[in-house]
N, C-alpha and C positions, 0 to 999 in steps of 0.2 A: 504494500500500500504506500502511495506517495502522500506526503504531508505538505501542506502549503499554508502560509499565513497571508492575510490580505495586505496589500500595499496600495498606496495611492500614488499612481504613476501618471504623469502627464505625457501622453503619447506624442513623441516628436520624431522628426526625420533623422536628426543627428543628436549628438550629445551636447550641443551648444546650449540647450535649455538649462541644463544643470549649471553650466558656467554662469548663465544669466542670473539664476536664482542665488548663486553663491556671491556674486559680486555686488548685487543690489542695483538700484536705479542708476542708469547712465546719465551723466550730466548733460543738460540740454541748453545749448547756447542760442538756439533759434526756435521760434514758435511760428507755425504756419496755420493760417485760417483760410479755408477755401471760400471762394465766392459763393458757391452753393454748398450748404452744409451736408447735403446728400452725397456730394462728390459726383453727381450725374448731370450732364448737360445735353442740350439739343444741338444739332447742327446749326451753325450761324451764331451761337452764343460765344461769349468770351470765357474761356477756361482760365481760372487764375487763383492766386493765393496772395494774401497780405502776409508780409514777413516782418516780425519784430524780434528784438533780443529776447532770449529766454530767461528762465529763472537764474541761470548762471550767465554772467556777463560774457559776451563774445570776446575771445582772445585770438581769433583767427580771421583771415580774409577768406571769402567763399566765392566760388564760381558755380554756375548752374548750366545744365544742358537739358533741353526738352526733347524727348524722343517719342515718336509714334510707336506704340506697342513695344516700347523699350528697345527699338531696333533702328529706326530711321530718325536721324537727327533733324529737328525742325528749327531750333533756335538756341542760341547760347548767349550768356551774359555773366555779369558779376554783380553780387549783392553790394548795395551801398546803404549801410545803416547809419550814416552820419547824421541823418535827421531823425533817427529813432525808428524808421520803418522803411520798407521797400515793397515791391510787388514783383511777381513773376506771372506772366499771362501770355495767352496765345489764342487765336481764333480757332474755333472748332469747325472743321470743314468736311468731315466724313465720319462714319461709324468707326470708332477706334478707342483704344486705351491710351491715355497720355501719361507718360512716366517722366518725372523730373528728378534728375540726379543733382544734388547740391553738395559740393565737395570743398572741404578746407584745402587751401593750397599754400598758405604761408601764415606766419604770425602777423599781428597788426603792423609790425614794423617792416613787413615785406620779406623777412628772412624765413627760410625753411628750417624748421626745428629738427634736432636729432630725433631718432626713433624713441618712443616712450618705452618704459621698461616692460609693461605688460603686453604680451601679444594678443591679437584678436582671438576670439574663441575658435577652437579647433573645429574644422568642418565648415567654417563660414565661407560663403562665396557671395560676392557682391558685384554690382555693376561698377562700384567705386573702388578706391584704393584699399590697401591694407590686407591683401590676401596672403596668408601664409607667414610672412615676415612680421616683425614688430611694426605697428603702424607709426606714422609720424605725428598723428593727431589723436585726440580723444573726443568723446561725445558722439552725438548722432542719434537718430531715431530708428535705425534699422537693426538694433540689437548687437552691433559689432564693435562699438566703442572705438571707432577709428576716424571720427570727424566727418562721417558720411551721413547725409540726410537724403530722404526721398519722399516725394509726395506723388499721388496719382489721382486720376480722374477718368470717368467713362463718358464717352460721347455717343449718344444714341446706341447704347449697348445691345438693345434688343434687335438691332439691325446688323450686328457683326456676323458675317457669313463665313462659309467654308473658305479656307485658304487653298485647299487641295481637294480634288474630286475623290469621292469614295470609290474604292476598287469595285469593279463590276462583279467580281466573283467573291466579294466579301461574305455575303450571306451563305453562299454555297460552301465556302471553305469552313466556316464555323459549324454549319448544320452537319457537315460530314464528320467533323471532329466529335460533336455531341453524339451522333449516331454510333460512331465507333466506340466511344466510352460507354454507351448504353449496353454494349455487348460484354463489358467487363463486370463480373459480379462485385458488389460492394465489399463483401466479406468484412464487416465491421468487427474490430477488436477493441473492447473497452477495458480500461484499468481504473479501479476505484482510486480516488484522490481524497484525502481527508482535508477538510477545510474548517477554519475557525468561525466561519459565518454561520450562525444558527439557522436551522430550518432549511438547509440546502444540501442536496446530493450532487456529487461532482465526480467526473471521470475524465481521463485522457482517452482519445480515440485515435485509431489508425484505420484508414479506408483504402482499398485498392482503387486506383484511378488509371486512366490511360497513360502509360509511360512512367508513372511514379505512384507514390502513396500520399494521401492527404492526412494531415495530423492536426490536432488541436485539443481544446478543452470543451467539455459539455457540462452544463450545470442546470439544475431545475429545482423548483420547490420540493421539499421532502414530504410530499403528501400525494394522495391519489388525485387525479384530475387531468384535464387537458389544458394546455397553456399556449398563449401566443408565443411566437418565436422571434428572436432577434439573432442575426448572424453578423458578427463583427469581423472585419477584415483588416489586415495589419499594415501599418506604415512601413516605410523602407528601412532596410537594415537586417541584420541577423542577430537575434537575441532570444532569450527565454521569454515566453509570454507571461503576462501578469495574471496569474491564476486567481489571486485574491479579488481582483476587479471583476472577473467572470462570475465568481460566487456572489459578489455584491449585487450584480445585475440580476442574477437568478432570484435573490431574496426579494426583489421588487415584483416578482410574479412571472418572470420570463422563463421560457425554455431557451437557454442561452448557448450558442455555439460560437466559439472563437477559433478561427482557422489560422494556422501558421502559414505564412507565405511560402514556406520552403518544405522540402521533403526531409523533415527531421522531427524529432520529438519536441513538443512545445516547451518542455522543461529544459531543453538543451540550449545553451547560449551560443553555440557555434555550428555544430552538426557538419563540420567540414564543408560548409557552403562558401563558395568564393565571395570575397568582399565585393568584387565588381561584377556580381551576378547579372546585373541589368544589361551588361554588354555581351553576355554569352549568347552566341547564335544570332546576333543582331543583323546579320545580312541574309538570313534564310528563315522564312516563316515556319518551316518545319522543325527548326532547331532552336528557335528563340526561347530563352528562359521563361518568357511570359506565357508561352503556349501551355506548358504544364502547370504553371501557376494558376492561370485562368481555369483550366480543366479541374484542378484540385478544388477550387472554389465551387464549381458546379457539382463536383462529386459530394462535397459536404452538404449541398442542398439536396441532392438525391437521397442521402442518408436521412436528413431531417424529415423528408416526406414519408419515410417508412415508419417513423416513430409513432406509437399509439398515443403518446402523451402530448403530441402537437394538437392544437385545437382545430386544425384543418382549414383555418381562415387567414391568419395573420402571420406574415413573414416580413420582417423589417431588416434591411441591410444598412450597415453603418460602418464608417471608417474615415480616417483622416489621411491626407496626402496619398501615398500609394495605396492605403486602405480605401480611401475614397475612389481612387482609380479602379480598384478591383470591384468595389460595390457597384459602380456604374456599369462596368463590364458585365457583371453577373445579372444585373437588372435587365441588360440588353440581351444576354444569352438566354435567359429563362424568364421572359416577360410575363408569361401566364401565371407564374407562381408568386410574384413579389407584390407586397402591399404598399411599401414605401421605401425610398432610399434617402438616407439622411447623411450627407457627406460634408466634410470640412476640408478646405483647400485641396481639392482633388487634383492629383498629378495626372500625367499621361495624356494631356489634351493638346491637339494641334502640333503634333510631333514634327511636321514638315514646315512649321512656321518660319524657321530661319531662311527658307528659300523664298519666302513671300512677304518679307518686311515685318515679321513678327518674331520677337525673341522667344524661342522655345525653352522649355524647362526640363525637369526630370521626366523620363530617364536619360535625357541628354544624349540621344543618338547622334552620331556625327553627320552633320548636314553636307559634308563634302564627300560622302560615300553614297552614290546612287542606290546601291543595293540595300544599304541600311535605311535610307529614306523610303524605299519601296516597301520593305519589310515592316517598318514602323506603322504604316497605315493599317495593318491588320490587327494592331494591338492598341490603337488610338481610341480613347473614349469617345471622341467626336463621332467615329464611325459606328459605335454601338448605340449611340444616343437615339437614333431614329427608330430603334427596335423597342425602346422602353415604353411600357404601358402604365407604370406606377407613378404616382406623384413624387417629385424630387425636391428636396431642400439642399441647396449647395451654398456654402459660405466661401467667400474668396477675399483675399487681401489685395488691395489696389496697388500695393508696392511689392507684391510677392514675385520674386525672381526664380523660385523653385517650381511653383504652380502658377504661371503667369495668368492674370485675370482675362486677358483676351482669349486664351484657349478655353477657359471655363465658360465664358459667355458664349463662345462658338458652340461648345458642347450643349449648353442649355438650350440654345436656339434651335437645335436639331430635334429636341424632345417634343413629340407631338401631343403630349398631355400636359395638364397644369403643373407648374413648377414654381418654386419660391427661391429666387436668388437672394442671397444675404450678403450685401457688400460690407466689407470692413475696411473703410477707406484709409485708415492709418496703419494697417497691418501688413508686414512682410510675412514670410512663412511662419507658422506658429511656433517653431522652435527658436526663431530669432526674436520675435516680439510677442511672447505669450500674453502679455498684459493687454495688447491691442486686438487679440484674436479670440477673446473669451466669449464673444456673442454666439459663435457657432456651436461650441459644446453646450452652452446654456440653452440655445434653441433646440438642440438635439434632445437634451434631457426633458424639456417641456413637451416635445412631441412624443417621446417615448412614454411619458406619463399619461398623455391622452390615449395613446394606442393600447397600452397595457390594460387600461380600464375600459376597453371596448369602444373608444371614440374613433373618430375619423380624421385623418390629416387632409385638410382642405387648404392648399397653398394660398398664401396671400397674393402672390404675384407681385410685380413691381413695375412701375412706370416712371419715366424720367421726371414728369411734372408732379407726381403725387406721392413721392417717397417722403416719409417723415424725416425730420432732421436727425442726422446720425443714425440711420436705420440699422447699421451693423452693431451699434453699441449696445442696444437693448432689444432683444427680440420681442415680438408681440406676445402677450400672455396667452397661455394655452387655452383659456376659456374663450378667447376670440375665435378659435377654430370651430366652435360649435354654435356660434351666434351669427346673426345676420351681419353683412359687411358694415352696416351703419354703426355697429357696436365696437368696431375696432378701436384700439387706443388712439387718442389724439396725439399729435407730435409732442406736446408738452408732457404727456404721461410717460414718455420714454426716457426722459432725463434732459440734462442741460450741459452745454459746454461753455456757456457765456457767463457762468456764475463764478464767484470767488474761489480761489484754491483753499482747500482745508489746510490749516497750519501744520507744517511739518509733513504733509502727505502729498503724493503725486496726483491727487484727485480733486476735481471740482466738487462743490456742493451739488448733490444730486447727479453725480457724474454717471452717465449711461454706460461707460466702459468699466466701471468698478466691478470687481469680481462678485458673482452671486454666491450665496451660501450653497454648499452641497445639499442635495435632497436626502433627508434621513426619515425613514418611516418610523413613527413612534411605535412603542409596544402596544399590543392589542388592548391591554388594560393598564391602569396606572401601576408603575413599578416594574413592569415587564421590560425586557431589553429592547432598545430600538434596533434598526436594521444594521447599524454600523458598530454595534457593541460586540465585544469579545465576552462570551459567557464563561465565567469561571466556575460556576456551579448551578446546575439546572435541576437538582434533585435526584440525579441518576448515579453519578460516580464522582470520584475525586481525582480523575485522570489529569487535571490541570494543576494539581498540587503535589508537593513533596515535603519531606521533613529532613532536618539535619540529623544524620545518624549519630547514635550513641554507642558506647562500648567499642566492640570490634568494628563498627561502621562509622566511628568518629571521623569527621572530615569528609564524609560522603553524603550525597543526597539519596534518600531512600524513599520508598513508596509511603504515601500518607497512611497513618495508623489510626486516625480519629474515626470512630464508628459512624457508619452511615445508617440512618434509620428511615422513617417514613417521609421521604422528601426533604430531609435535612441531615446535617451531620453535627457532631457534638465533640467538644474538647475531650480528649482522653487524658486526664490529669497525669502529669509526670512524663509524658512522651515527648514533649518539646513543641515549639511553635510550628505552625503550618506555613508554607510559603509557596507562591506561584512558581510554576516552571518558567513562565515568561517574565521579562523585565519591562518596567514601565517608567516613564518620566512624568510629563504633564498628563493628568487624567481626570475624567469624571468617573466616580466609583459609586455603585449602589450595593449596599449590604443590608440584609435583613437578619436580625438576631433576637434571641429570646433568652431571658434569664431563667434559671431553674425554677420550676413551679413550687418546689418545696423550699421555703425560705429558711436559710441557716446562715449564721455568721453576722458580723456587723462591719461597717465601714469598708475598708479595702478587702476584707475577707468575705465579701458577699457578692458572688456572681462576677468575679473579676476576670476580664480578658482585655483585648485591645485590637484595634485595626491599625497596623503599622504601614504607612506609606513608605515605599522604598525600604521596608523592613527597619526603618529608623525613626520616623515621625509619627507619633502615636495619637490617635483619637481614642480616648478611654472608653471601654465597655465595662459597665458596672450596674448593679441594681441601685437605682437612684430613687426608688419609690419608698418614701419614709425611711431613708437610710442615710443619716448624717455622716459626712466625711469631710476632709479638707477640700476647699473649693476647686483648686486646680487639679484635683484627682477624682472628681465625680464623673459620672457618665457624660460623654460628649466634650469633656475638657481636652484641650491640647495639653497633654499630661505634663504637669510640673511647670506650665507656663501661663495658660489662659483658661479661666473657667468659661463655661458656655454662657451665652447671654440669657438663656432661659432653661429651666428644667422641664423638659417635655416628656418625662418618663411615663411609661405605661406600667401596669401592675406586673409582678413576676408571673411568668407563664404566658404572657401576651407577646405577640410578635411586634418588634420595633424596627425602624428603618433609619439608616444613615444614607444621605446623599451628599457626597463629598467632591468638591472641586479642588484639586491639588496642583499647585504650580511648583515644580521641582526647583531647587536652588541651582545656580550656575557658578561654575568655577573656571578660572583661568590659571592653570597650574595649582599653586597652593592658595591662591587669592580668591576669596568670595566676591563675586561681582553682582550677584543678585540673590537675596534670601528666598526661602520657600514661603509660600502663602497658602492658606486654606480658607475655603468657604464651606460651611457645613449646615445641612438641614437635618434636624432630628425629628422624626415623625411629622415631617412637613413644616416644622418650625425652624426658622433660621436662627442658628446659635453661634455662628462665626461668619463674619463678612470680610473676605479678603484679608485675613489676619496674618501679619508677618510672624514667622516662627523665629525663635531665638537660636534654634539648632535642633539636633536630634534629641529624642527622649532620654532623660537621665533621671535617676532617683536621688533626691535630697542634694542636688547640686544645680548649679546654673548651667543651662545648655550652652554649648559652644560648637560652632561648625568645624568640621574637618573635611577636606576634599574627598569626594567619592565619585563613582561612575555616574554618567548622565542618566542611566536607567538601571533600576534595581527591582527585585521582586516586591510584591505586596505580601505582607505576613499577617497572620492571625495568632494572637498570643495565647500560649498555654500558661495560665496563672493558677492552675490546680482546681479550677471550678468548671463544672460541666455545662458551660454556655453553649447554646445551639446557634447554628447559622444556616441560612438558605438563600436562594435567589441572589446570587452575587454576579454582577457583570461590570465591565469597565469599558470606557471609550477613551481612545487616545485623542488628545487635543492638539490643535495647531492654532496658529495665530490668525488674525484678520487678513483679508485680501490675499488668500492663498490662490495660486493658479487653479482654474477650474478643470475638472477632469473631462 
């Protein structure tokens, strides 16, 4: 059996997103305000931006270049901010994407500076400078911190047409491949995978496909029934799939299938797959790496259709970048089976664009090779689009150089059914500017919530003159999909970018681009674990707990010895503290406990135990019902430091609850840089409010901090009294404005 724990992973094309998160916000020396807040213009209008100094005073001179579809140079110039503002503009004369590259070229004194010490993120590629070597400049809005800015606009985008004719034998080629694969038995092999997400069953699957094997994870609610299905397809790269996220999706009520892009186990981080796999066979459609990739996706769908737990109605495809590419391809290959396709920054569109005045993106097939260009057309999402029968939502970044928006518009314009373009006018590819591309995953979550509950996706559509301000920044609320068009949100409901900046934050007041909170399904009844909780005890077993060994087992972790009874467990006096197998830092913890019904002893000798966060910081457990003791040692006290604000004790034998929010201390080497804090509710009554701790629990001494690991187990204290515990769960906590999944 394979074991996995949930992880929150922002799916990106390269590893640059991690670098972005680690280095924090990039200094902005320039601010661009588009003439049209939507970023969309009609032919004959002036496309333009007002430019002013940014929050960081400019230290460089800048030049700009306007390109049609990021390929054909239309106009060039230099910024002059001597008056405190400037503008960049051009007349819109045809359906196109306008891309403006704004590059630092010298210090204000005209001298070119030496390279800065920190190189640009690995994997970055840009229309501007700074690729590979240490950049000469810092700042910029494309996520590369190399002094490069970009802005983009769409001109009559619904009229952007094909750059290259669709091959005459396109349909015949793919229909023949699907027919050949239909002759191959699926032969599914499933291996059970253990997950920490409650109420979910999960497996790895292997399927026989034409010329290879399809692999991935499958998860479903752990109950009888038939469920709507969602198929997730993967962004570019070779990596182990995020099994925890698959289980989280299943917990929402989905039959979830996550397909690996490669012929390898989904848990395998490499699988001997060539790193440049996208170039394999790129001059021959029979040997292209994407041939078997697309067929594996179709084979996963074949298997889904055989499962008796599918509801027989709903199949949603979703993915970002190359995963969006695969989703659109599968929606075109198997149009009769798909309910909706929800894709973000889909790659693989307009692969021959470089030959026709449009900068192409991933998979970056060489435009100087005629055979590669001919082959690419058979794997281009644009040529699958006309086969799609399901509604499509597609997010695109207007300054994206990996999945250029001209190609995405071209693809959407070939789809013969309703679709919903989602422009994100300030976004490059999501791995470079995750803060600007959050609207698409947020909209995806909203639509999945509608669909899993039996609703219907009715695309909003988009028109150049009727788009709300900043449409990409805040998607229409899900309820709007089930109401008449007149009930759609007004532009002001979606947020504002002309409001003041929040002090110390990179967000405007009511900023539509600010990250949305992750969706968490509450427990079915009060006190029950929400969908993102790790259940430490559900009344069944103590598999998540261990004890420190004694005697011959001293220094070892041994199986928990506390007795398990009717849905609860009880302290076994003298056996030692219980502690979790997992380690935690910042958490929300729910614990239910019960004092022995037969009252004996007084003060600290009456029903004594404790909940120790990080096995160090104690919230006292004690019979506090008509049992005097010292104030900082009574039930719910931060032991030895702070009494509770109220005594909310129930009688002995009655179940009680602690709901604890714990913020772990932070150390740099031996130095404490942030103390621990606790907020505690006892039987629903707040007894500590963000109270600073003096240090770990000690007896008859003043607590003092000592450096320790960032994560440590949760412990329950053996104080020689048979206190009972049940229904224990924990949620890992993160800060505000986290990147959206």
